[in-house]
N, C-alpha and C positions, 0 to 999 in steps of 0.2 A: 466090393470095390466102390469107391466114391470118386467122382470126377473133378478135376481141377481145370478150369478153362484157361487157355493161354492163347493170346492173340497171335495169329499167324504172321509170317511163316514161322513154323517151329519144327525143329528136328531133334527128337528125343536122343537118338543115337549119337549125333554129332555133339549135343550139349553134354552128354555124359562121357564123351571120348576120353577125357583126362583120367577117368577112373579105370581105363583099360590100357592106356598108351604105354605104361611102364611096368606092366605086370598086374597080377591080381592085388587088388586093395582090399584087405580083410575088413576094414571098416565101412567100405562101400563096394559091395560085391555085385558084379553083373552076372546074372544067372537067368538062363532061358529067357533072354529078352527083356528082363527087368532089373532094376537096381534095388538092391536090398541094404537096409542100414538098421541098426538097433537104436530105438528111441525109448528111454526110461524102461528098459528090460523087455520091450516088445519088438518084434521084427516088423519093419515097415518094408512094403514092396511098392515100387513105382514102375509103371509101364506105360508105353505109348498108347494113346487113344485118340480118335478123331476130335480135333479141336483142343487138344491139350494132353493131359495125362490122367490115368486112373491110379489111385493110391489106396492101400489097405494095410492098417486101418487109417482113417482120416478123421482127426478130431482136434481139439484144442492143443493137444500136446505134439501131434505129428504135423499138423498143417504148416507151421513155421519152417519146419525142417524140409518139407516138400518144396515150399517156396524158395528156400535157400538153394536146394540142389538143382532146381530148374531156372535159377537166375532171374526170378520175377522182380527183383529190386531195381533191375536196369531199365533205362529209357531207350529202348531200341529204335522206336520210330524217329525220335529226334537225332539219334546217332546215324541212322541210315541216310536221312536227308542231308546231314552235314558231311558224311563220309563221301557222298557223290561228288563233292568238290575237291577231293584229294586224288592225286593221280594214281596212287597205289591202292588205297582203300576202296576207290570206286570199282575196282575189279575184285579185290579180296572180299569185300562184304557180300555182294551178290553170289560169289562162289561159295561162301559159307552160310548162305541163307538158311535161317532157321536155328542157328547156333545162339544160345544163351549161356554166358559164362556161369558155371556153377560155383556156388560159394561153399566154404567149409562152415557148417552150422554152429560149431562149438569153438569158443575163443582159445581154450586151453589146447584142444587138438590141433587148431591152426598153428600155434606157436611151436608145439612139439614137432609138428611136420616141417616147419621152417628150420628149426635148429637142426633136425636130422638131415636136411638137405644142404646145409652149409658145406661147401667146398667138396662135395661128392656128386656123383652122377645121380640123376633121379631114379634110375633102375636100382642102384645100391641103396639109396635112401629109403625107397619103398620096401625093399627086402628087410632092412634093419627095423623100420617102423612096424612091419608085419610081425616081426619077432617080439617086439614090445607089446603089441596088441595081444598076441597069443599068450604071452607070459603073465600079463597083468589085467587083461580084459576078460570078457566072458562071451562064449558063443551062444547066439540065439538064432536057431534056424541056419540060414546060409551065411549070415554075416556075424561079426564080432563087435560087441560094444567097445568103444574106445575106453582105454583105462581111465578111471576117474582121477582127478587131480590128487585126491587124498592117497590113492594107491601108490602113485609115483613119489609123493612126498614122504611116504613111509619106507620107500625102497632105499637100499644102499647103492652108492655109486659103483661098487664092484659088480652088483647084479646088472646094471645097465652096460657096463664095460663088457660083461660076458655075453651080452646080446649083440655086440658089434659096434657100440658107440665108442668113440675116443673117450679117453679119460676127461678131457676137457668138456666135451659135449655131455658126458654123464653128470659132470659137476653143473653145467648149465641147466639141465633138465630138472635135477633135484632142487636146485636153487629156485628155478621158476615155480615149481610146484609148492615149495615151502615159503614163498614170498607172501607179503600181505597185500599185493596188488589185486584189486577186485577187477577181474578181466571183463566181466559183463558190464561193469559201469563205464567202461571205455567207450561204449557205443553212444554215450551221451555227451562226449567231449569233441571239440573240433579237431581236425586232422593233426595240427601242430602239437596239441596237447596230448593226443594219443601217442604220437611218436616220442615226445619227451618222456611220457610215463614208461614206455617200453624200453627205450635205449638206456634208461636209468638202471636196468637190471643187467647183471653180468651175462654176457653171451648173446644179448639181443642188440643187433646193430641196425643201421638204417635200412639195409636190405630186408631184414626180417620185419621191421616196422612197416615198410612200404607194402609188403605183400599182406600183412595183417589188414591194412587199410583197403587193399584191393580185393583180397579173396575172402575176407570174413565180413568187413563192414560195407563193402561195395561203394566206397567213396569215389565219386566220379573223377576227382583230380589226382588219385593215387597214380604214381609213375615209378615203378621199381626199376630205375635206371641202373642199378648195380647188378641186375640179373644178367648173367652171361648169355643166356638164350635170347633175351630181348635185345641185348646189344647186337648179337649176330643177326637177328631178324631185321632190325632197323638198318644196319649196315648193308646187308644183302638186298634188301628190298628198295632202299633209298640211295643207292650208289655211294656207300661209304659215309652217310650221314652219322655224326656222333650222337649217341643216345641221350646225352645230356642237353645238347642243343635241340634235340628233336622235341623236347617236352612242349615247347610253345607251339610247335606245329600241330600238335594233337589237342590242344586246349579247345573247348571245355570237355573233351571226351578222352582224356588221357587213359583212364582205366580200361574202357571198352577197346580203344585202340591197341593197347598192350595185349589184351586177351586175343583179339582177332589176328594180330601180327604173329604171335606166338603159334596159334593154331594153323595159320597159313604155312608155317615152316614145317609143321608135322603132317598137314594134309594139303600138299601142293596141287 
């Protein structure tokens, strides 16, 4: 095990809560107190340790994945100072002390997950996504490697339909996999260009693009206002405030605010 230092406060269990909240996630498996994920054919295990986490193996290939899964891209010190001036977050943030929003390390996996979650519960979406992983991925230890883009590009829409995807979503997924869009290159573009590139593809709307900015690229101003859970969180915690109007309230920490408000609803 090699150590990754993380400035406190840091709570590994709270940070990885999303990978357990809606059922077992085959690509990010919580097992015996650690998070398991497959990276380039190898099983990576991350577990809590004093002052951060321990990871095995930790090298040039796995370190960026560890950093993504423990949310090291976020400026939490600045956020905590700013949040102290908000009537709700001033209570929410200390209550969730140690939480760092985890990111989805791979852009294709992020978009497949977002498409899967369109207009269904997150419990149903995870079950369907797990079937996709088991059908086209590969198990390595406790976790499964998320299917490569090429595997989905070679699949037929009927195969995806048989796994529980609607015919429209099956079309979207195969279309995404076969598109010429370089998903990794999106990290070099500003927010508006990332969104324009994504929504140009069939089946990828603003909601999906916003979550891509928020949960893959960690863009600070991402505000997925179209998310039903975020709408409910804002309305419940801010006495009926409209989620679109709320965006300015949370500037310049829109993304972190969204993550903390969503978690506050699950961990009241």
